[in-house]
C-alpha positions in Angstrom: 103.8 126.1 73.4 105.9 127.4 70.5 109.0 125.2 71.0 109.0 121.6 69.8 107.4 119.1 72.1 109.8 116.3 73.1 108.0 113.0 73.2 108.7 109.6 74.5 106.8 106.3 74.1 106.6 103.2 76.3 104.7 100.5 74.3 105.5 96.8 73.9 103.2 96.1 70.9 105.4 96.5 67.9 102.7 97.5 65.4 101.3 100.2 67.8 104.8 101.4 68.7 105.9 101.7 65.0 102.6 103.4 64.0 102.9 106.0 66.7 106.6 106.6 66.0 106.1 107.0 62.3 103.2 109.4 62.6 104.5 111.5 65.5 108.0 111.9 64.1 106.6 113.3 60.9 104.7 116.0 62.7 106.6 119.3 62.9 105.4 120.1 66.5 107.1 117.0 67.9 110.5 115.6 68.4 110.7 111.9 69.3 113.3 111.4 72.0 112.9 107.9 73.4 111.0 104.7 72.3 110.9 101.9 74.8 109.1 98.6 75.4 109.1 98.8 79.2 109.1 101.2 82.1 112.4 99.9 83.3 114.1 100.6 79.9 112.6 104.1 79.9 113.9 104.9 83.3 117.4 103.9 82.1 117.1 105.9 78.9 119.3 109.0 78.8 116.9 110.6 76.3 114.1 110.6 78.8 115.7 113.5 80.7 114.6 116.0 78.1 111.2 114.6 77.4 108.1 116.8 78.0 105.4 114.2 77.4 105.3 110.4 77.7 102.8 108.1 76.0 102.5 105.2 78.4 100.8 101.8 78.0 99.5 99.8 81.0 100.0 96.2 80.1 103.8 96.0 79.8 106.5 93.4 80.4 107.9 93.8 84.0 106.5 96.8 85.8 103.0 97.8 84.5 102.4 101.3 83.4 100.3 102.0 86.5 103.0 100.7 88.7 105.6 102.8 86.9 103.8 106.2 87.2 105.3 106.9 90.6 108.9 105.9 89.6 108.6 108.0 86.4 107.3 111.0 88.2 109.9 110.7 90.9 112.8 110.5 88.4 111.4 112.8 85.8 109.0 115.3 87.5 108.9 117.5 84.4 107.2 114.8 82.3 103.4 114.8 81.7 102.1 111.3 81.4 99.5 110.4 78.8 98.1 106.9 79.2 97.5 105.1 75.9 96.0 101.7 76.6 93.3 99.2 75.7 92.0 99.3 79.3 88.9 101.4 79.6 87.4 100.3 82.9 87.0 102.6 85.9 89.6 101.0 88.1 92.4 101.5 85.6 91.2 105.0 84.6 91.0 106.3 88.1 94.2 104.7 89.3 96.1 106.3 86.5 94.6 109.7 87.0 95.0 109.6 90.8 98.6 108.5 90.2 99.3 111.6 88.2 98.6 110.9 84.6 97.2 114.0 82.9 95.4 112.3 80.0 93.9 108.9 79.3 93.4 107.6 75.8 92.0 104.4 74.4 94.2 102.6 71.8 91.2 102.9 69.5 91.8 106.7 69.4 92.8 108.0 66.0 96.4 109.2 65.4 95.0 112.7 64.7 93.2 112.7 68.1 96.3 111.5 69.8 98.1 114.5 68.3 95.3 116.8 69.6 95.6 115.2 73.1 99.4 115.8 73.2 99.0 119.4 72.1 96.3 119.9 74.7 98.5 118.5 77.5 101.5 120.5 76.3 99.4 123.7 76.7 98.6 122.8 80.3 95.3 120.9 79.8 94.1 117.3 80.2 92.5 115.0 77.7 90.3 111.9 77.8 88.7 109.7 75.2 84.9 110.1 75.2 84.4 106.6 76.7 86.8 107.4 79.4 85.3 110.8 80.2 81.9 109.1 80.6 83.4 107.0 83.5 84.5 110.2 85.2 81.2 111.9 84.8 79.3 108.9 86.0 81.6 108.6 89.0 80.9 112.1 90.2 77.2 111.8 89.5 76.8 108.7 91.6 75.2 109.0 95.1 77.8 109.0 97.8 76.9 106.3 100.3 78.6 105.6 103.7 80.7 108.8 103.4 83.0 109.3 106.3 82.9 112.6 108.3 84.7 115.4 106.5 88.4 115.6 107.4 89.6 119.1 108.6 91.8 120.0 105.7 93.0 123.6 105.2 91.8 125.6 102.3 95.2 125.1 100.5 95.1 121.3 101.2 91.5 121.1 99.8 92.7 123.0 96.7 95.6 120.5 96.2 93.3 117.5 96.8 90.9 118.9 94.2 93.8 119.2 91.8 94.8 115.6 92.5 91.1 114.6 91.8 91.4 116.4 88.5 94.3 114.2 87.6 96.9 117.0 87.7 100.6 116.2 88.1 102.6 117.6 91.0 104.1 120.1 88.5 100.7 121.2 87.3 99.5 121.7 90.9 102.6 123.7 91.7 102.0 126.0 88.7 98.2 126.4 89.2 98.6 127.1 93.0 101.7 129.3 92.4 103.8 127.3 94.9 107.0 125.2 94.6 107.1 121.5 93.8 108.5 120.8 97.2 105.6 122.7 98.9 103.2 120.5 96.9 104.9 117.4 98.2 104.8 118.7 101.8 101.1 119.5 101.6 100.4 116.0 100.2 102.3 114.4 103.0 100.1 116.4 105.5 97.0 115.4 103.6 98.0 111.7 103.9 98.6 112.1 107.6 95.1 113.7 108.2 93.4 111.1 106.1 95.4 108.4 108.0 96.8 106.9 104.8 100.4 106.2 103.7 100.3 106.1 99.9 98.7 107.4 96.8 97.2 103.9 96.3 95.2 104.3 99.6 94.1 107.7 98.4 92.9 106.2 95.2 90.9 103.6 97.2 89.3 106.3 99.3 88.3 108.3 96.3 86.9 105.4 94.4 84.9 104.4 97.4 83.7 108.0 97.8 85.1 108.2 101.4 86.5 111.7 100.8 
């Protein structure tokens, strides 16, 4: 990505927020567009419209970062979400990735590694702190007990489901599958219907319980 990367931050801890802002604004690859203390204020921010990447905390005043992912992606589908949080447990990690975050970083991550993660995401990749990546590896290595019979998904639907399991955003899925964003949404609605679920939260639960 040759152009500057437009960044936004949602972080309520003043010291963390200022540290990120000072470091990232001094890096030539980045332009800091919006700094907010809550999801609600970010959604109302005019600067958010042009953002490419959002650094998002989980424990926030009002709506949590996890609760806010859907609203952010609905209003700003162009934004790739990078979770930056003190939560490193499986539940938070997988809920964020299933919700559409493309990267998950611990707040203990160095500023230089945060920069590396942002550049990786800007180039179409994903990024996880080593401790987070271990959760993902262990999850897929674990034996799958009480697995339900396989649902008859089409090849394309399985492809999209695998993309969701990789934590890809709808935009990334559209690009990797060479289809429109609207087609991605249509396929996901059909996947929900076949799995007899009504929301991404239920999909998260099925995935975490290894029922898919």
